[in-house]
C-alpha positions as CSV (number, residue, x, y, z in Angstrom):
1,M,9.3,-25.6,-1.1
2,D,12.0,-25.9,1.6
3,K,10.1,-24.4,4.5
4,S,7.5,-26.3,6.4
5,F,5.0,-24.2,8.4
6,E,4.5,-25.8,11.8
7,I,1.2,-26.5,13.5
8,K,1.6,-24.4,16.7
9,S,-0.8,-25.8,19.3
10,E,-3.6,-28.2,20.1
11,E,-5.9,-25.2,19.6
12,S,-5.4,-25.8,15.9
13,E,-7.5,-29.0,16.0
14,L,-10.5,-28.6,13.7
15,S,-14.0,-28.5,15.1
16,A,-16.9,-30.3,13.5
17,S,-18.1,-26.9,12.0
18,E,-14.6,-26.2,10.7
19,L,-14.4,-29.7,9.1
20,Q,-17.6,-28.9,7.2
21,R,-16.6,-25.3,6.4
22,Y,-13.3,-26.3,4.9
23,S,-14.3,-29.6,3.4
24,R,-13.4,-28.5,-0.1
25,H,-9.9,-27.8,1.1
26,I,-9.5,-30.9,3.1
27,V,-10.3,-33.2,0.2
28,I,-7.3,-31.8,-1.7
29,P,-4.4,-34.1,-1.1
30,E,-1.9,-31.2,-0.9
31,I,-3.9,-29.6,1.9
32,G,-5.9,-32.2,3.9
33,I,-6.4,-32.0,7.6
34,E,-2.8,-31.1,8.3
35,G,-2.8,-28.2,5.8
36,Q,-6.0,-26.8,7.2
37,Q,-4.6,-27.0,10.7
38,K,-1.6,-25.1,9.5
39,L,-3.9,-22.4,8.1
40,K,-5.7,-22.2,11.4
41,S,-2.4,-21.9,13.3
42,A,-1.1,-19.2,11.1
43,K,-0.9,-15.4,11.7
44,V,-1.0,-13.1,8.7
45,L,-0.6,-9.3,8.8
46,L,-2.4,-7.2,6.2
47,I,-0.8,-3.8,5.5
48,G,-3.9,-1.9,4.4
49,A,-7.5,-2.9,3.9
50,G,-8.0,-1.2,0.6
51,G,-7.9,-2.4,-3.0
52,L,-5.4,-5.2,-2.4
53,G,-6.2,-5.8,1.2
54,S,-9.9,-6.3,0.6
55,P,-9.7,-9.4,-1.7
56,A,-6.6,-10.8,0.0
57,G,-8.3,-10.5,3.4
58,M,-11.5,-12.0,2.2
59,Y,-9.8,-15.1,0.7
60,L,-7.5,-15.6,3.7
61,A,-10.4,-15.3,6.0
62,A,-12.5,-17.8,3.9
63,A,-9.5,-20.1,3.7
64,G,-9.4,-20.3,7.5
65,V,-6.3,-18.4,8.4
66,G,-6.6,-18.4,12.2
67,T,-5.4,-14.9,13.0
68,I,-5.5,-11.9,10.6
69,G,-4.1,-8.6,11.7
70,I,-5.0,-5.4,9.8
71,V,-3.0,-2.2,9.8
72,E,-5.3,0.5,8.6
73,Y,-6.1,4.0,9.9
74,D,-8.2,5.5,7.1
75,E,-11.9,6.0,6.6
76,V,-14.1,4.7,3.8
77,S,-14.6,7.3,1.0
78,Y,-16.9,7.1,-2.1
79,S,-13.9,6.7,-4.4
80,N,-12.9,3.5,-2.6
81,L,-16.1,1.7,-3.6
82,Q,-15.1,1.2,-7.2
83,R,-12.5,-1.5,-6.1
84,Q,-12.4,-2.0,-2.3
85,I,-14.9,-4.8,-2.1
86,L,-15.0,-5.0,1.7
87,F,-17.0,-1.8,1.9
88,N,-20.5,-0.6,1.0
89,T,-22.0,2.8,0.3
90,E,-23.4,3.1,3.8
91,D,-19.8,2.6,5.2
92,V,-18.6,5.9,3.8
93,G,-17.1,8.0,6.6
94,N,-16.6,5.1,8.9
95,S,-13.3,3.3,10.0
96,K,-12.0,0.9,7.3
97,A,-10.5,-1.2,10.0
98,Q,-13.7,-1.6,12.0
99,I,-15.8,-2.3,8.9
100,A,-13.1,-4.8,7.6
101,K,-13.3,-6.7,10.9
102,Q,-17.1,-6.9,10.8
103,R,-17.1,-8.1,7.2
104,L,-14.3,-10.7,7.6
105,N,-15.8,-12.1,10.9
106,S,-19.2,-12.2,9.1
107,L,-17.6,-14.3,6.4
108,N,-15.8,-16.5,8.9
109,P,-16.6,-16.2,12.7
110,E,-14.2,-19.0,13.4
111,I,-11.1,-16.8,13.0
112,E,-9.6,-13.9,15.0
113,I,-9.3,-10.4,13.5
114,V,-6.8,-8.2,15.2
115,L,-7.0,-4.4,14.4
116,H,-4.0,-2.1,14.4
117,E,-5.7,1.3,13.7
118,T,-2.5,3.2,13.1
119,K,-0.2,4.2,10.3
120,L,2.8,1.9,9.9
121,T,5.9,3.8,11.0
122,K,9.5,3.2,11.8
123,D,8.6,3.2,15.5
124,N,5.9,0.4,15.3
125,A,6.8,-1.7,12.2
126,L,9.1,-4.2,13.9
127,G,6.8,-4.7,16.8
128,L,3.8,-5.3,14.6
129,I,5.4,-7.5,12.0
130,G,7.3,-9.5,14.6
131,N,4.0,-10.9,16.0
132,Y,3.0,-12.5,12.6
133,D,4.2,-15.3,10.4
134,I,3.9,-13.5,7.1
135,V,2.9,-10.1,5.8
136,V,0.7,-9.0,2.9
137,D,1.8,-5.6,1.7
138,G,-1.2,-3.8,0.2
139,S,0.2,-0.3,0.6
140,D,0.0,2.2,-2.2
141,N,3.2,4.2,-1.8
142,F,6.9,3.5,-2.1
143,A,7.9,4.8,1.3
144,T,5.7,2.2,3.0
145,R,6.8,-0.6,0.7
146,Y,10.4,0.0,1.6
147,L,9.5,0.3,5.2
148,V,7.7,-3.1,5.0
149,N,10.7,-4.7,3.3
150,D,13.2,-3.4,5.7
151,A,11.2,-4.4,8.8
152,C,10.6,-7.9,7.3
153,V,14.3,-8.3,6.6
154,M,15.2,-7.2,10.1
155,S,12.5,-9.5,11.6
156,G,13.3,-12.5,9.4
157,K,9.7,-12.5,8.1
158,P,8.5,-13.1,4.5
159,F,6.1,-10.8,2.8
160,V,4.0,-10.8,-0.4
161,S,4.1,-7.6,-2.4
162,G,1.4,-6.4,-4.7
163,S,0.8,-3.2,-6.7
164,V,-1.6,-1.9,-9.3
165,L,-1.9,1.1,-11.5
166,R,-4.4,1.7,-14.4
167,F,-4.5,-1.6,-16.2
168,E,-1.3,-3.1,-14.9
169,G,-0.5,-5.1,-11.8
170,Q,2.3,-7.1,-10.3
171,V,3.0,-9.5,-7.4
172,S,6.1,-11.1,-5.9
173,F,7.1,-13.1,-2.8
174,F,10.1,-11.7,-0.8
175,D,11.9,-13.7,1.8
176,S,15.5,-12.5,2.4
177,T,16.4,-15.8,4.2
178,D,15.8,-17.7,1.0
179,G,16.2,-15.1,-1.8
180,P,16.2,-11.5,-2.8
181,C,14.4,-8.7,-0.9
182,Y,12.4,-5.8,-2.4
183,R,15.5,-3.6,-2.6
184,C,17.3,-6.2,-4.7
185,L,14.6,-5.8,-7.3
186,F,13.9,-2.1,-6.8
187,P,17.0,-0.4,-5.4
188,K,15.2,3.0,-5.7
189,P,11.7,4.1,-6.7
190,P,11.1,5.0,-10.3
191,A,11.5,8.6,-11.5
192,E,7.8,8.9,-11.8
193,S,5.5,7.0,-9.4
194,P,1.9,8.3,-9.5
195,S,-0.6,6.8,-7.1
196,C,-3.9,5.2,-8.0
197,S,-5.7,8.3,-6.9
198,D,-3.6,10.3,-9.4
199,A,-3.4,8.0,-12.3
200,G,-6.4,5.7,-11.8
201,V,-6.8,2.0,-11.6
202,L,-9.2,-0.5,-13.2
203,G,-11.6,-1.6,-10.5
204,V,-11.3,-5.3,-11.0
205,L,-7.5,-5.3,-11.2
206,P,-6.8,-5.1,-7.4
207,G,-9.2,-8.1,-7.0
208,I,-6.9,-10.2,-9.3
209,I,-3.6,-9.1,-7.7
210,G,-4.9,-9.3,-4.2
211,S,-6.2,-12.8,-4.9
212,L,-2.8,-13.8,-6.2
213,Q,-1.2,-12.4,-3.0
214,A,-3.6,-14.6,-0.9
215,N,-2.7,-17.6,-3.0
216,E,1.0,-17.1,-2.3
217,V,0.3,-16.8,1.5
218,I,-1.7,-20.0,1.5
219,K,1.0,-21.9,-0.4
220,F,3.6,-20.7,2.1
221,I,1.5,-21.8,5.0
222,I,0.7,-25.3,3.7
223,G,4.2,-25.7,2.3
224,K,3.2,-26.6,-1.2
225,G,3.9,-25.3,-4.7
226,D,6.5,-22.8,-6.0
227,L,6.5,-19.4,-4.4
228,L,7.2,-16.3,-6.4
229,I,10.6,-15.9,-4.8
230,G,13.0,-14.2,-7.3
231,R,10.1,-13.9,-9.8
232,L,7.9,-10.8,-10.5
233,L,4.6,-11.7,-12.0
234,K,3.2,-8.9,-14.1
235,L,-0.3,-8.6,-15.6
236,D,-1.4,-6.4,-18.4
237,A,-5.2,-6.5,-18.0
238,L,-5.9,-4.8,-21.4
239,K,-4.0,-7.5,-23.3
240,M,-4.8,-10.1,-20.6
241,K,-1.2,-11.2,-20.7
242,F,1.0,-12.4,-17.8
243,T,4.7,-12.0,-18.0
244,E,7.4,-13.1,-15.5
245,L,10.6,-11.3,-14.7
246,H,13.4,-13.3,-12.9
247,F,15.8,-11.6,-10.6
248,E,18.4,-12.6,-8.1
249,K,19.7,-11.5,-4.7
250,D,21.9,-8.5,-4.9
251,L,25.2,-9.3,-3.1
252,N,25.6,-5.5,-2.5
253,C,22.0,-4.9,-1.4
254,P,22.0,-2.1,1.2
255,E,19.4,-4.1,3.2
256,C,19.8,-7.9,2.9
257,S,23.5,-8.3,2.0
258,E,26.1,-9.6,4.5
259,N,27.2,-6.1,5.2
260,P,24.0,-4.0,5.1
261,L,24.1,-0.2,5.0
262,I,20.6,0.1,6.3
263,T,20.5,-0.8,10.0
264,E,17.6,1.4,11.2
265,L,14.1,1.9,9.9
266,S,13.0,5.1,8.3
267,N,9.5,6.4,7.5
268,N,10.7,8.1,4.3
269,D,13.1,6.1,2.2
270,E,16.2,8.1,1.7
271,T,16.3,7.2,-2.0
272,F,12.7,8.6,-2.4
273,I,12.5,11.7,-0.2
274,T,15.8,13.5,0.1
275,K,16.8,16.5,2.2
276,E,16.9,18.6,-0.9
277,N,13.3,18.0,-1.9
278,Q,12.1,18.2,1.7
279,T,13.0,21.9,1.6
280,C,10.4,22.2,-1.2
281,E,7.5,20.9,0.9
282,I,4.9,22.6,3.0
283,T,2.5,21.1,5.5
284,V,-1.2,21.8,5.6
285,E,-0.7,23.5,8.9
286,E,1.9,25.8,7.4
287,L,-0.4,26.6,4.5
288,K,-3.2,27.4,6.9
289,Q,-0.9,29.9,8.6
290,K,-0.1,31.5,5.2
291,F,-3.8,31.9,4.6
292,D,-4.4,33.4,8.0
293,R,-1.5,35.9,7.6
294,K,-2.8,36.7,4.1
295,E,0.6,36.2,2.6
296,N,1.1,36.9,-1.1
297,F,1.6,33.7,-3.0
298,I,0.1,31.7,-5.8
299,L,-1.8,28.5,-4.9
300,L,-1.6,26.1,-7.9
301,D,-4.0,23.2,-8.2
302,V,-2.7,20.6,-10.7
303,R,-5.7,18.3,-10.5
304,E,-8.3,17.6,-13.2
305,P,-11.3,20.0,-13.4
306,Y,-13.7,17.3,-12.3
307,E,-11.7,16.8,-9.1
308,K,-12.1,20.5,-8.4
309,E,-15.8,20.0,-8.5
310,I,-15.5,17.3,-5.8
311,A,-13.4,19.3,-3.4
312,D,-11.7,22.6,-3.6
313,I,-9.5,24.9,-1.4
314,G,-9.1,27.5,-4.2
315,G,-6.1,28.5,-6.3
316,V,-5.4,28.5,-10.0
317,N,-6.4,25.2,-11.6
318,I,-4.0,23.9,-14.3
319,P,-4.1,20.1,-14.8
320,F,-0.6,18.5,-14.4
321,N,-0.5,17.3,-18.1
322,S,-1.2,20.9,-19.2
323,L,1.4,22.6,-17.0
324,S,4.2,22.7,-19.5
325,D,2.0,24.8,-21.8
326,K,1.1,27.3,-19.1
327,L,4.4,28.0,-17.3
328,D,5.2,31.1,-19.5
329,E,2.1,32.8,-18.0
330,F,3.8,33.0,-14.6
331,N,6.5,35.1,-13.1
332,K,9.3,32.7,-12.0
333,N,10.1,35.0,-9.0
334,N,6.7,34.5,-7.4
335,E,6.1,32.1,-4.5
336,F,4.0,29.0,-5.4
337,V,2.3,26.4,-3.3
338,V,1.3,23.4,-5.5
339,Y,-1.3,20.8,-4.5
340,C,-3.2,17.9,-5.9
341,H,-5.2,15.0,-4.4
342,V,-2.6,13.3,-2.2
343,G,0.6,15.0,-3.1
344,A,2.0,12.9,-5.9
345,R,1.2,14.9,-9.0
346,S,2.1,18.1,-7.2
347,Y,5.5,16.6,-6.2
348,Y,6.4,16.1,-9.9
349,A,4.9,19.5,-10.8
350,V,7.2,21.1,-8.3
351,E,10.2,19.2,-9.7
352,F,9.2,20.3,-13.2
353,M,8.8,23.9,-12.2
354,K,12.2,23.9,-10.4
355,D,13.8,22.5,-13.6
356,N,12.3,25.4,-15.5
357,G,13.8,28.1,-13.3
358,F,11.1,28.6,-10.6
359,K,13.0,29.1,-7.3
360,N,10.3,29.5,-4.7
361,V,7.8,26.6,-5.2
362,K,6.6,24.1,-2.6
363,N,4.5,20.9,-2.7
364,L,1.6,20.6,-0.3
365,I,2.3,17.3,1.6
366,G,-0.7,15.0,1.5
367,G,-2.7,17.3,-0.8
368,I,-6.3,18.2,-0.4
369,D,-7.0,14.9,1.4
370,E,-4.6,16.0,4.2
371,W,-6.3,19.4,4.3
372,A,-9.7,17.8,4.7
373,V,-8.4,15.6,7.6
374,K,-6.4,18.1,9.6
375,I,-7.7,21.5,8.7
376,D,-11.2,21.7,7.3
377,S,-13.6,18.7,7.6
378,I,-16.1,20.6,5.4
379,V,-13.7,20.0,2.5
380,R,-14.6,16.7,1.0
381,K,-12.1,13.9,1.3
382,Y,-12.2,11.6,-1.8
């Protein structure tokens, strides 16, 4: 490992209680007193305190990382509890950030937890990331992942990326000063990219991947071992098989090449959300206006029936996987508003309907969760 993380101040001297707390680290020759002081001196930013951020945050706090920042604006919901181990049943409805701070400081009162109760955007990303040494990206959507990458490249900061879906997870270390960036590996999002809320995720899987992310951060801070730079580690939890994909820096990368095309941050990556498909979107506020004006349109719910039992704003319920068998039942000249849980399945439903001749069809941005937050709190967010 070429980089050596520096101990930043005399405040990184270990107290008697810290010497005892971290004794199992200190006896490791590769860590020792100096390595533990580096951990105490370090500042790590967590993007999200959910499935990946929970285990990563807990192990980084336990390891003695001196300052942990948390970017999180959501509230705890029942569906989080299957995998987001920072939270308990009694936390449902409360701020994730506030609960995360309480739990991490309960685990280790020697460290500082800094809360950023906001959504990461193009306007705040550089300022937030610039105050930390390394970033752990625990986000669950591609727009945020590209935003994290671009802000880290522009700030000269490394970040550890992790993602999970169903039984599969992956992790990699990105540092554009030493190797490829996220765009070198993923120039554009895949054609289909369902979220965990849409496709599901094995509860234990984020614990494994989040722990691997924490491991990469600790190695970076103490300056030992081989980081996952230029390597994507993939896990198939059903087969319990790890595979490794090697990749190199793209000399024509639009972000980290010598002549980058991307010089400003964007909330919505241009390769993911284009002007064309933005015209096929509708906000929850606009949908509410359509309801109030009693406009004539078809509201199409592409969630599973069990989800309709949890929360419902009406409409015709046809699960996404059954949509192809039901399209012939509709008049292609009608106006449609399509919704799901958070907007991913409905996005692909809209694209599918457009490809099959439906002209006036729009995706509800943020799905029923957005409706619950902004329009009707009686509707259950899940």
